[in-house]
C-alpha positions as CSV (number, residue, x, y, z in Angstrom):
1,P,0.0,0.5,0.5
2,D,2.7,2.8,0.6
3,C,4.6,2.3,-2.5
4,K,0.9,2.3,-4.7
5,R,0.4,5.1,-2.6
6,A,3.7,7.2,-3.4
7,V,2.9,6.4,-7.2
8,D,-0.9,7.8,-6.6
9,D,0.8,10.9,-5.4
10,A,3.3,11.6,-8.0
11,A,1.1,11.5,-10.3
12,A,-1.3,13.7,-8.6
13,L,2.1,16.3,-8.4
14,L,2.6,15.7,-11.9
15,A,-0.9,16.6,-13.2
16,S,-0.7,20.0,-10.9
17,L,2.3,20.5,-12.4
18,G,0.8,20.1,-16.1
19,H,1.4,17.1,-17.0
20,A,-0.9,14.5,-18.9
21,V,-1.0,11.5,-16.7
22,E,-2.8,8.5,-17.6
23,A,-3.2,4.7,-16.6
24,A,-0.6,2.7,-18.8
25,H,2.0,0.4,-18.9
26,P,4.2,-2.0,-21.4
27,A,1.7,-5.2,-22.2
28,A,5.1,-6.9,-22.2
29,L,5.8,-6.4,-18.4
30,D,3.4,-8.4,-17.8
31,E,4.5,-10.9,-19.7
32,V,6.2,-14.2,-17.2
33,D,9.8,-15.5,-17.7
34,E,8.8,-18.9,-17.5
35,E,11.9,-20.2,-18.1
36,R,14.0,-17.7,-16.1
37,H,16.1,-16.3,-18.6
38,F,16.9,-13.5,-15.9
39,M,17.9,-14.9,-13.7
40,R,20.3,-17.6,-16.1
41,M,22.0,-14.4,-17.0
42,V,22.4,-13.0,-14.1
43,A,24.3,-16.2,-13.2
44,A,26.2,-16.5,-15.8
45,W,27.6,-12.9,-15.3
46,T,28.2,-13.8,-11.6
47,A,30.2,-16.4,-12.6
48,H,32.1,-14.5,-15.3
49,D,32.7,-11.5,-13.5
50,L,34.1,-13.3,-10.3
51,D,36.5,-15.1,-12.7
52,A,37.7,-12.1,-14.4
53,A,38.3,-10.5,-10.9
54,V,40.6,-13.5,-9.6
55,T,42.1,-13.5,-12.6
56,A,43.2,-9.7,-12.6
57,S,44.0,-10.3,-9.1
58,G,45.7,-12.8,-9.6
59,V,44.6,-14.2,-6.0
60,P,42.6,-17.5,-6.0
61,L,39.0,-17.7,-4.3
62,Q,39.3,-19.3,-0.9
63,A,36.5,-21.0,1.1
64,G,34.4,-18.2,3.2
65,D,35.1,-15.3,0.4
66,L,32.2,-15.2,-0.8
67,E,28.5,-14.6,0.7
68,P,26.7,-17.6,0.8
69,H,24.1,-16.9,-2.2
70,T,26.7,-15.1,-3.9
71,A,28.2,-18.9,-4.0
72,V,25.3,-20.6,-4.6
73,V,24.6,-18.2,-7.6
74,C,28.2,-18.5,-8.9
75,E,27.5,-22.0,-9.4
76,M,24.3,-21.8,-11.1
77,G,26.4,-19.7,-13.6
78,R,28.7,-22.2,-13.8
79,A,26.2,-24.8,-14.9
80,V,24.7,-22.6,-17.4
81,T,25.3,-24.2,-21.1
82,A,26.2,-22.1,-24.0
83,T,22.2,-22.7,-25.8
84,D,21.1,-22.0,-21.9
85,Y,22.5,-18.8,-22.7
86,L,22.1,-17.8,-26.0
87,R,18.1,-18.9,-25.6
88,A,18.1,-16.6,-22.2
89,Q,20.0,-13.3,-24.6
90,V,17.6,-13.7,-27.4
91,W,14.5,-14.2,-25.3
92,L,15.2,-10.9,-23.1
93,Q,16.4,-8.9,-26.3
94,A,13.3,-9.3,-28.0
95,W,11.4,-8.9,-24.8
96,A,13.1,-5.4,-24.5
97,R,12.3,-4.6,-27.6
98,R,8.1,-5.0,-26.9
99,I,8.4,-3.2,-23.3
100,A,10.7,-0.7,-25.3
101,A,7.8,0.4,-28.1
102,W,5.5,1.7,-25.3
103,W,7.7,4.8,-26.0
104,D,6.3,5.7,-29.2
105,D,3.0,6.5,-27.4
106,Y,4.6,8.1,-24.2
107,D,6.6,10.1,-22.5
108,L,7.7,8.6,-19.5
109,L,6.4,6.0,-17.5
110,L,6.2,5.9,-13.4
111,T,6.2,3.0,-11.4
112,P,7.4,2.7,-7.3
113,V,10.9,1.4,-7.3
114,A,10.1,-1.7,-5.0
115,A,7.4,-3.6,-4.3
116,A,7.9,-3.0,-0.4
117,P,8.6,-0.4,1.8
118,P,12.8,-0.9,3.2
119,P,13.3,-3.9,5.0
120,L,15.1,-4.1,8.2
121,I,19.1,-4.7,7.9
122,G,19.6,-8.3,8.5
123,Q,15.9,-9.3,7.5
124,Y,17.0,-11.4,4.7
125,A,20.0,-12.4,5.7
126,A,21.8,-15.6,4.9
127,T,21.8,-18.7,6.9
128,T,23.5,-22.3,7.2
129,E,19.5,-23.8,6.4
130,D,18.7,-20.9,4.2
131,P,22.2,-19.8,2.2
132,I,19.9,-18.0,-0.9
133,A,17.1,-15.9,1.6
134,P,19.0,-12.6,0.1
135,L,18.1,-13.7,-3.0
136,R,14.7,-14.4,-2.1
137,G,14.0,-11.3,-0.1
138,T,15.7,-9.4,-3.0
139,V,12.6,-10.7,-5.9
140,P,10.1,-8.0,-4.6
141,Y,12.3,-4.8,-4.5
142,I,13.4,-5.2,-8.3
143,A,10.3,-5.9,-9.9
144,F,9.9,-2.6,-11.3
145,T,13.8,-1.7,-11.7
146,A,15.1,-4.9,-13.4
147,P,13.4,-5.0,-16.8
148,F,15.1,-1.6,-17.0
149,N,18.4,-3.1,-16.5
150,V,17.7,-5.4,-19.6
151,T,16.0,-2.6,-22.1
152,G,19.0,-0.4,-21.2
153,Q,16.4,2.5,-20.6
154,P,17.2,5.8,-18.7
155,A,15.7,5.4,-15.3
156,A,15.8,7.2,-12.5
157,S,14.9,7.0,-8.5
158,L,13.1,9.7,-6.7
159,P,12.0,9.8,-3.0
160,L,9.4,12.1,-3.6
161,Y,7.0,10.2,-0.7
162,W,7.6,9.2,2.6
163,N,5.5,6.5,5.0
164,E,4.0,6.7,8.5
165,A,7.4,4.8,9.6
166,G,9.0,8.7,8.4
167,L,10.7,6.1,5.4
168,P,11.2,7.4,1.8
169,I,8.7,5.6,-0.8
170,G,10.9,6.1,-4.0
171,V,9.0,5.9,-7.4
172,Q,10.6,5.5,-10.8
173,L,10.9,7.5,-14.1
174,V,11.5,5.7,-16.9
175,T,11.9,7.2,-20.7
176,R,12.6,5.9,-23.8
177,M,16.1,5.1,-25.0
178,G,18.4,8.1,-25.8
179,D,16.2,10.2,-24.0
180,D,18.0,11.2,-20.9
181,A,17.8,14.8,-21.1
182,T,13.8,14.7,-20.3
183,L,14.4,12.8,-17.7
184,L,16.8,14.6,-15.7
185,A,14.6,17.6,-16.6
186,L,11.3,16.1,-14.9
187,S,13.5,14.8,-12.3
188,A,14.6,18.3,-11.7
189,Q,10.8,20.2,-11.8
190,L,9.8,17.7,-9.2
191,E,13.0,18.3,-6.7
192,R,12.0,21.7,-7.1
193,A,8.4,21.2,-6.7
194,R,9.2,18.6,-3.6
195,P,12.6,19.1,-2.2
196,W,14.0,16.2,-0.7
197,A,17.7,17.0,0.2
198,A,17.2,17.8,3.9
199,R,14.9,15.1,4.6
200,R,16.3,12.6,7.3
201,P,14.6,9.3,8.3
202,P,14.4,8.4,12.1
203,L,17.3,6.4,12.8
204,A,17.1,3.0,15.2
């Protein structure tokens, strides 16, 4: 509910500033990645980047160097075959084009940054029994941002709304590929309308 209120509040602010606002989104965002193509790519790149870091440093990984969930994702990446990787890449590229086509008719998309308010530190900490708890805990938080890691479109996170606990609930603005100027101009307008630089959440 906090995240929905944040989007509704930002939409009202945009309308008050003279922008035309309507409920709409790329239909491709509703598609389900049944074969977990996104996770395959993340896992493969995790394994690749760790190998590259080891090669660059000349220092081999030792037991305990990686957080447990990173070690699990790395092993998943090492198990991805070349054909699995290419199948994931082809699907994600086509999906990205379907998403990006929506901007033929719109300038910007407004979404929450995350699907839930900020969690407590350690809420999704890995344990011996559940080493991938951080990975599963992250999934709700990336639902609105991960697609634009895939498409490569410019996006901004703005802390325009604060919940009753005094925590910032961000909204995300996304524009078409290469239109960073529109994104930055609108972000600046919103910051002028509702400055946040002096706001701080309470500290426990």
